[in-house]
C-alpha positions in Angstrom: 59.6 86.9 93.5 61.0 87.8 96.7 62.9 91.0 97.0 65.2 93.1 99.0 66.1 96.9 98.4 69.6 97.7 99.2 68.8 99.6 102.4 67.7 96.4 104.1 70.8 94.7 102.7 72.9 97.2 104.3 70.6 97.3 107.5 70.7 93.9 107.9 74.8 93.6 107.8 75.0 96.6 110.6 73.4 94.5 112.7 73.9 92.0 115.2 72.2 89.5 113.1 75.2 90.7 110.3 78.3 89.6 112.3 78.7 86.5 110.3 79.5 88.7 107.0 82.0 91.2 108.8 85.0 88.4 107.4 83.1 89.3 103.5 83.5 93.2 104.0 86.2 94.9 102.4 87.7 96.9 105.5 85.6 96.1 108.7 85.5 100.2 109.9 88.1 98.8 113.0 89.4 101.9 115.4 92.7 103.0 114.4 95.8 102.6 117.5 96.9 106.4 118.7 100.4 106.8 117.3 102.5 110.0 118.2 102.5 111.6 115.2 106.0 112.1 113.7 107.6 115.0 112.6 106.3 116.2 109.0 109.4 117.5 106.8 109.1 120.8 105.8 108.7 121.0 101.6 109.5 124.1 100.4 106.4 126.5 97.9 104.2 124.1 98.4 100.8 124.5 97.2 98.1 123.8 99.4 94.5 121.8 98.9 93.1 125.4 99.9 94.0 126.3 96.7 93.1 124.1 94.4 90.5 125.0 91.9 87.0 124.0 93.3 85.7 121.9 90.2 88.4 119.7 91.8 86.4 119.0 95.2 82.8 118.5 93.1 84.0 115.9 90.8 83.2 117.6 88.0 85.6 116.3 85.9 87.8 113.6 84.9 92.3 114.2 85.1 92.4 115.0 88.9 94.6 112.3 90.9 95.6 111.9 94.5 98.7 109.7 95.2 99.7 108.1 98.0 102.2 105.6 99.3 102.0 101.9 101.1 104.8 100.7 103.3 106.1 97.6 104.1 105.9 96.1 108.0 109.1 96.7 110.2 110.6 93.7 108.9 110.4 94.4 105.0 111.6 97.0 102.2 109.9 98.0 99.7 106.5 100.6 98.7 103.7 100.7 96.3 102.7 104.0 94.9 99.1 104.3 94.5 97.6 106.5 92.0 93.8 107.7 92.2 91.6 109.0 90.0 88.7 111.0 92.2 86.0 110.9 89.2 86.6 107.6 87.8 87.6 105.9 91.1 90.3 104.6 88.6 93.7 103.0 90.6 97.2 102.5 89.2 99.3 100.4 91.3 103.3 100.2 91.2 105.6 98.9 93.8 109.0 100.5 94.0 111.6 97.8 96.0 114.5 100.9 96.6 112.0 104.4 96.9 114.3 107.1 96.4 113.0 110.6 94.6 114.5 110.0 91.0 112.9 106.4 91.5 109.3 108.0 92.7 109.5 110.7 89.3 110.5 108.2 87.0 107.2 106.1 88.0 105.1 108.5 88.3 105.8 109.9 84.4 105.2 105.8 83.4 102.2 105.5 85.6 100.2 108.7 84.2 101.7 108.6 80.4 98.7 106.5 79.3 95.8 108.8 80.8 94.7 112.1 80.8 96.1 114.5 83.7 94.6 118.1 84.7 96.3 117.7 88.7 97.5 115.9 91.4 97.1 116.3 95.3 99.8 114.5 97.6 100.7 113.9 101.3 103.4 115.6 102.7 106.1 112.5 102.6 110.0 113.5 102.3 109.7 111.7 98.1 107.8 114.8 97.5 110.1 117.6 98.4 111.4 117.9 94.7 107.4 118.7 93.6 108.4 121.2 91.4 110.6 119.4 89.0 107.8 116.3 89.6 105.0 119.0 88.6 107.3 119.9 85.4 107.4 116.5 84.7 103.9 115.6 84.7 102.8 118.9 83.0 100.2 119.5 86.2 100.4 121.6 88.9 100.7 119.4 92.0 98.6 120.2 95.2 99.5 119.1 99.1 97.4 117.8 102.0 97.6 120.4 105.1 100.1 118.0 107.7 98.1 115.1 109.8 94.8 116.1 107.1 94.9 112.6 105.1 91.3 112.9 104.9 91.9 115.9 102.4 92.7 112.7 100.0 90.2 110.7 101.1 90.0 108.7 97.8 93.5 107.7 97.7 92.7 106.4 101.6 90.1 104.7 100.5 91.8 102.9 97.9 94.9 102.2 100.0 92.2 99.8 102.5 91.1 97.9 99.7 94.8 96.9 98.5 95.3 96.2 102.0 93.0 93.2 101.7 95.5 91.6 99.6 98.5 93.0 101.0 97.9 93.0 104.8 100.1 95.9 107.0 102.8 94.1 108.2 103.7 93.0 104.5 106.8 92.7 103.0 105.9 94.4 100.1 109.6 93.4 98.1 108.2 89.8 98.1 105.0 90.8 96.4 105.5 90.1 92.7 104.8 92.5 89.9 102.6 90.3 88.5 100.2 90.2 92.2 100.1 93.6 91.9 98.9 94.3 88.7 96.4 91.8 89.4 95.4 93.9 92.2 94.7 97.2 90.0 93.0 95.1 87.7 90.4 93.6 90.6 89.9 96.9 92.0 89.2 98.1 88.2 86.9 95.8 87.8 84.9 96.3 91.0 81.2 97.5 90.5 81.1 100.7 92.6 77.6 102.1 93.6 78.9 105.6 93.8 79.1 105.0 89.5 75.6 103.6 89.2 77.3 100.1 89.5 79.5 100.4 86.2 83.1 99.4 87.1 85.8 102.7 87.1 88.2 100.7 84.1 84.4 101.0 82.2 84.4 105.0 83.2 87.4 105.8 82.2 87.2 104.0 78.8 83.7 105.5 78.8 85.1 108.9 78.9 88.1 108.7 76.8 90.7 108.8 79.6 93.6 106.6 78.3 95.6 107.6 76.3 98.8 105.3 75.0 101.5 104.3 77.5 105.0 106.3 77.1 107.9 104.0 77.0 110.7 104.0 79.6 113.2 105.1 76.9 111.5 108.1 76.7 111.5 109.2 80.2 115.0 110.7 79.7 113.7 113.0 77.2 110.7 113.9 78.5 112.4 114.6 82.0 115.4 116.8 80.6 112.5 118.6 77.7 110.5 119.9 81.4 113.9 120.8 83.2 114.9 123.2 80.3 111.4 124.6 80.0 111.3 125.4 83.3 114.9 126.8 83.5 113.3 129.3 80.3 110.7 130.4 82.3 112.5 131.0 85.7 115.3 132.8 83.5 
């Protein structure tokens, strides 16, 4: 029976003969256009990624998450809040029609209420400027990449590239339904991954008991007040 190795497949796709297959790739390695660097908002009291526990870098445990936004094109509105679990490569995606700090905090609590979380790593977006309150709400330490070092949270950056297959750059995210976002999330988490020995992220999360019961939206304000009161007691 004819057989071809994985190495042989990759070699063929990378050759001139595999060009016709490029349109089927998740992303095609296109060169990025250079743009002027935006001004970075100074977030006070940040804990940078250098101080993050080394075990997070090694992916030796579950529960270490990265977060990022995918934004609409110039003529659109809304954004996607994307979370990525580093070890299982599991993704959680939610649409925010009018992003604000309060909404980001609310969505983060709702999105992570059903999973185990040990740390969260973010970039320096202005919507994360109340990160100390966010950390108290989630009950985990929050770490930040250095300015202009997006590769320091490479897992969620790769997830964003996969999401862009379904929500191309320039899209008006406000026109993408919540049902479609859920469908995209399910597709990504049901995708066999070579780094997971061809298991899917969802299978790995289930196999290691990483799912908890989701909190209801009604519980959010109660959780928020409890955590803020605890923070006040600690700082008193």
